[in-house]
C-alpha positions in Angstrom: 0.2 -0.2 0.0 1.5 3.3 -0.8 0.4 6.4 1.1 0.7 8.3 -2.2 -2.7 6.5 -3.0 -4.5 7.3 -0.1 -7.0 9.8 0.7 -5.9 12.5 2.4 -7.3 12.0 5.9 -5.9 8.3 5.7 -2.2 9.9 4.8 -1.8 11.1 8.3 -0.4 8.4 10.3 -0.2 10.4 13.4 -3.3 12.3 14.3 -4.6 13.8 17.4 -7.7 12.4 18.9 -9.6 13.4 22.1 -8.5 10.7 23.8 -4.5 10.5 22.8 -2.1 10.9 19.9 -3.4 8.2 17.4 -0.7 5.9 15.2 -1.9 4.5 12.3 0.4 3.5 9.7 -1.1 0.1 9.4 -4.3 0.4 7.3 -7.1 -1.8 6.8 -9.7 -4.3 8.4 -11.7 -7.1 7.6 -14.1 -7.4 10.6 -16.6 -5.4 9.0 -18.5 -3.5 11.5 -20.8 -1.2 9.9 -20.3 2.0 12.3 -16.4 2.0 11.6 -14.9 5.5 11.7 -12.8 4.1 8.3 -16.2 5.3 6.4 -15.2 9.1 7.2 -11.8 9.4 5.5 -12.4 6.6 2.4 -10.4 3.2 3.7 -13.8 1.2 4.4 -12.8 -1.1 1.4 -9.3 -1.8 2.5 -10.0 -4.9 4.6 -6.3 -6.7 4.4 -4.2 -4.7 7.0 -0.9 -3.2 5.3 2.2 -1.2 6.8 2.7 2.3 5.1 6.3 1.8 6.4 8.8 0.1 9.0 8.1 -0.1 12.7 11.2 2.1 13.4 9.7 4.8 10.9 6.5 4.6 12.2 7.9 5.4 16.1 10.0 8.2 14.9 7.4 10.1 13.2 5.1 9.8 17.0 8.1 10.8 19.1 9.4 13.5 16.5 5.6 14.9 16.3 5.1 18.3 17.1 2.4 17.7 19.4 4.1 14.5 21.0 5.5 15.3 24.6 7.5 12.6 26.5 5.7 11.0 29.7 2.7 13.6 28.7 1.1 12.6 26.1 -1.5 10.1 25.8 -0.9 8.2 22.7 -3.3 5.3 20.9 -2.1 2.8 18.6 -4.0 1.5 15.4 -7.0 3.2 17.0 -8.8 4.2 13.8 -7.2 2.2 10.9 -7.3 -1.4 12.1 -7.6 -4.0 15.3 -4.0 -4.0 16.9 -4.5 -8.0 17.7 -5.4 -8.9 14.0 -3.1 -11.5 12.8 -0.4 -9.3 10.6 -1.0 -6.3 12.7 0.3 -7.8 16.2 3.8 -7.7 15.4 3.3 -4.4 14.5 1.8 -3.4 17.8 4.1 -5.3 19.8 7.1 -3.7 18.0 5.9 0.1 18.6 5.0 -0.7 22.2 8.5 -2.3 22.9 10.6 0.4 21.2 8.8 3.1 23.3 8.8 1.4 26.5 12.9 1.0 25.9 13.2 4.8 25.5 12.0 4.8 29.1 8.7 6.9 28.1 6.1 6.6 30.8 3.5 8.0 28.7 -0.4 6.5 28.5 -0.9 4.2 25.7 -4.3 3.3 24.9 -5.2 -0.2 22.8 -8.7 -0.5 21.3 -9.2 -4.4 20.2 -12.3 -6.7 20.0 -9.9 -9.1 18.4 -8.4 -12.8 20.2 -6.0 -11.7 22.9 -3.9 -15.1 23.8 -2.0 -15.6 27.3 1.2 -15.4 25.5 0.1 -11.6 24.3 -0.5 -10.7 28.0 2.8 -12.2 29.1 4.5 -9.4 26.5 2.5 -6.5 27.5 3.5 -7.8 31.3 7.0 -7.5 30.3 6.9 -3.7 29.6 8.0 -1.7 32.2 7.4 2.0 31.8 4.4 2.9 29.2 1.2 2.4 31.4 -0.7 0.4 29.0 -4.9 0.2 28.8 -6.3 -2.3 26.9 -9.9 -1.5 26.1 -12.1 -4.4 24.9 -15.0 -3.3 22.7 -18.1 -5.0 23.3 -21.5 -3.9 22.9 -23.7 -6.6 22.3 -25.1 -6.1 19.1 -26.6 -9.4 17.4 -27.4 -8.3 14.0 -24.5 -9.2 11.8 -25.3 -6.8 9.1 -24.3 -4.1 12.1 -21.2 -6.4 13.7 -20.7 -9.4 12.0 -17.2 -10.3 14.2 -19.1 -11.6 17.5 -18.6 -10.0 20.6 -17.9 -13.1 22.4 -14.6 -12.9 21.3 -14.0 -9.8 22.9 -15.8 -10.9 25.9 -13.3 -14.1 26.6 -10.2 -11.5 25.7 -11.2 -9.3 28.2 -11.7 -12.0 30.9 -8.2 -13.5 30.1 -6.4 -10.5 29.9 -7.5 -9.3 33.5 -7.1 -12.3 35.1 -3.0 -12.7 34.1 -0.8 -11.8 36.6 -0.1 -13.5 40.1 1.3 -12.5 43.5 5.2 -12.8 42.2 4.1 -11.1 39.1 1.2 -8.9 39.3 -0.3 -7.7 36.6 1.0 -4.3 35.0 -1.1 -3.3 32.3 -5.1 -2.4 32.9 -8.1 -3.2 31.3 -11.4 -1.6 30.6 -14.8 -2.8 29.0 -15.2 -0.5 26.4 -18.7 -0.7 26.0 -19.9 0.6 22.8 -21.7 1.4 20.3 -25.0 2.0 22.4 -27.7 2.8 20.2 -31.3 2.7 21.4 -33.3 -0.4 19.8 -30.4 -2.2 18.8 -28.8 -3.0 21.8 -30.3 -1.4 25.0 -32.8 -3.8 26.2 -32.6 -4.5 30.0 -31.1 -8.3 28.9 -28.6 -6.4 27.0 -27.9 -4.0 30.1 -27.7 -6.5 32.6 -25.0 -8.9 30.5 -22.8 -6.4 30.1 -23.0 -4.6 33.9 -22.0 -9.1 34.1 -19.1 -8.6 31.8 -17.9 -5.5 33.7 -16.7 -7.6 37.0 -14.1 -8.8 34.6 -12.7 -5.6 34.0 -10.7 -2.7 36.0 -12.9 -0.1 34.6 -16.1 0.2 32.5 -16.4 3.0 29.7 -19.8 3.4 27.8 -20.9 5.3 24.8 -22.4 5.7 22.0 -22.3 5.8 18.1 -20.7 8.2 15.6 -23.1 8.6 12.7 -21.6 10.5 10.3 -23.1 11.0 7.0 -21.1 8.2 5.2 -22.3 6.1 7.5 -25.5 6.9 7.5 -24.7 6.1 3.5 -23.5 3.0 4.1 -26.6 2.0 6.0 -29.2 3.3 3.3 -27.2 1.2 0.8 -27.2 -1.7 2.3 -30.7 -1.9 3.6 -29.3 -1.4 7.6 -32.1 0.0 9.4 -31.2 3.8 10.4 -30.8 4.1 13.6 -31.4 8.5 13.6 -33.4 10.6 11.7 -30.1 12.7 11.2 -26.2 12.5 11.5 -24.1 14.1 13.8 -20.5 15.2 14.6 -20.4 14.0 17.8 -21.1 10.5 19.6 -25.1 10.0 19.9 -26.0 8.9 23.4 -29.9 9.9 24.3 -30.5 11.0 27.7 -32.9 8.4 28.7 -30.0 6.2 27.7 -27.4 7.4 29.8 -29.8 7.6 32.9 -30.6 4.1 32.0 -27.0 2.6 31.9 -26.4 4.5 35.2 -29.3 3.2 37.1 -28.4 -0.4 36.0 -24.8 -0.4 37.3 -26.3 1.7 40.4 -28.7 -1.6 41.0 -25.5 -4.0 40.7 -23.0 -1.7 42.5 -21.2 -4.7 44.4 -20.2 -6.9 41.6 -19.7 -4.2 38.6 -16.5 -2.3 37.7 -16.9 1.1 38.2 -18.3 3.0 35.6 -17.4 6.3 33.6 -18.5 8.3 30.9 -15.6 9.2 29.4 -12.3 7.2 27.9 -10.1 9.3 29.5 -11.5 9.0 33.0 -11.2 5.3 33.2 -7.8 5.3 31.7 -6.9 7.0 34.3 -8.8 5.9 37.0 -7.2 2.6 36.5 -4.0 3.7 36.7 -4.5 5.6 39.9 -4.0 9.0 38.3 -6.4 12.1 37.5 -7.8 12.3 34.2 -5.8 13.8 32.0 -8.3 15.5 29.7 -9.6 17.7 32.7 -13.3 16.3 32.8 -13.5 17.3 36.8 -14.4 21.0 35.5 -17.2 19.2 33.9 -18.9 18.4 37.4 -22.1 17.1 36.1 -20.0 14.1 34.8 -18.3 13.3 37.7 -22.0 12.2 39.6 -20.7 8.4 39.1 -17.5 8.4 39.4 -15.3 6.9 42.6 -15.1 9.2 45.4 -11.4 8.6 45.6 -11.3 9.3 42.1 -13.1 12.3 42.5 -11.0 13.5 45.2 -7.6 12.6 43.2 -8.7 15.1 40.1 -10.0 17.6 42.8 -6.2 18.0 44.1 -5.1 18.1 40.5 -7.5 20.6 39.3 -5.7 23.7 38.4 -7.1 26.4 36.1 -4.8 27.9 34.0 -4.3 31.6 33.3 -5.3 33.0 29.9 -1.0 34.1 29.4 -0.3 30.6 30.2 -2.7 29.2 27.8 -1.9 31.5 25.2 2.1 30.9 25.5 1.5 27.4 25.5 -0.7 27.7 21.9 2.1 29.9 20.8 4.3 27.1 19.9 2.0 25.5 17.0 1.6 27.8 14.0 -2.1 26.4 13.5 -3.1 28.4 16.5 -1.6 31.5 14.9 -5.4 32.6 15.3 -6.4 31.3 18.4 -8.6 33.6 20.9 -8.9 32.7 24.0 -12.8 34.2 24.9 -12.7 33.5 28.5 -11.5 30.9 31.1 -13.6 29.4 34.0 -13.6 26.6 36.3 -15.3 24.7 33.5 -13.2 25.5 30.6 -11.0 27.3 28.5 -13.5 29.1 25.5 -11.6 29.5 22.4 -12.2 30.2 18.8 -9.8 30.2 15.4 -8.3 27.3 15.6 -8.6 25.5 12.0 -9.2 21.7 13.4 -9.7 19.7 16.8 -6.0 18.6 16.7 -4.5 21.2 18.7 -7.3 21.5 21.3 -6.7 18.2 22.6 -2.7 18.7 22.4 -3.3 22.3 24.5 -6.2 19.9 26.7 -3.6 17.4 27.8 -0.9 20.0 28.2 -2.7 21.2 31.0 -4.9 18.8 31.8 -7.9 21.0 31.9 -10.9 21.4 29.3 -10.6 23.5 25.9 -14.2 24.0 24.3 -14.2 25.5 21.1 -17.2 28.2 20.5 -17.9 26.9 17.1 -19.1 23.4 18.7 -20.4 24.5 22.2 -20.8 22.1 24.8 -24.1 21.9 27.0 -24.6 21.5 30.7 -25.4 17.9 31.2 -24.8 16.6 27.4 -21.6 15.4 28.4 -20.3 17.2 25.7 -22.3 14.2 23.4 -24.4 14.9 20.1 -27.8 17.0 20.5 -30.3 14.2 19.6 -31.8 13.0 22.6 -31.4 15.6 24.5 -34.0 18.2 25.9 -32.6 22.0 25.2 -30.2 22.8 27.7 -28.3 26.1 28.4 -24.4 26.2 27.2 -21.5 25.4 29.4 
């Protein structure tokens, strides 16, 4: 596969996403999930994983990137291009992890999978000495094979195996998260679906639930293939209707003794399982935190520092793409900005301060948790 032949966005092998700086130099996935983000940048038809460069070249692109800060920047590997534990991809994953670890880096590294994770993989992960590795196992409980052809039972078994690894003599270094997604009304939100997910969560260190990215390209694919459309419209953010959020929270509360702690945001869960405050600074958005463990709330509260406008502008000054940035205001919730050309510099600044940064062009609304407006009553901006 040639980089020059790829669509524009697919050529960007290092891309900032909210939960981390994403490395995607292996492109192509055979799992066929109808809602895959690959629809949005023209690589849906690439179903055979292929590397665009060597592992060493990819790592150099990552650590040499202007957004990468040693020990600070969270990193994701193959989170929008393929599954990292597929045959033909797994060797690349471990090459990257072991290279980064050998440099003494202590960054968060998020590895998202729904594929088979074997005992030998767990041993190799546990040999890493420095990186804070989190395995996030994507599980939805969706039974419609037009939407999700690959069986969710694989991810469930891998999660149980990965969490069970380790002993008193060799404690488990990496952490595990049940990545319960996408939740879609009418598809996988019955009481039985929720009960099964709550039960599965007991096999994880934490649970994150989230909804569907339903973009125009994904909607087009649904219509072209006769898949029932889950919503009447599309959105740039994930869709989790208010009633679904409440039902999920209630289901976990009813089984609190056996369930893993529940979070609405990926970075909250990833930070929690490593005993650290949230690196995305969600603590300022207090309505997000009503389900968090009290000890984690204290950890985040103690780390929560509101940046000054001057400090924020100085940090942004190193980015050419932030030349037109304007700080509209700073409060305990977030820095409000405008003038950024894309989400990527916003994420860089958010992680630099571990504090929320909101773009005035895409406002966050109180109680919606940064989600799409679909399924929510009108609320005030925040």
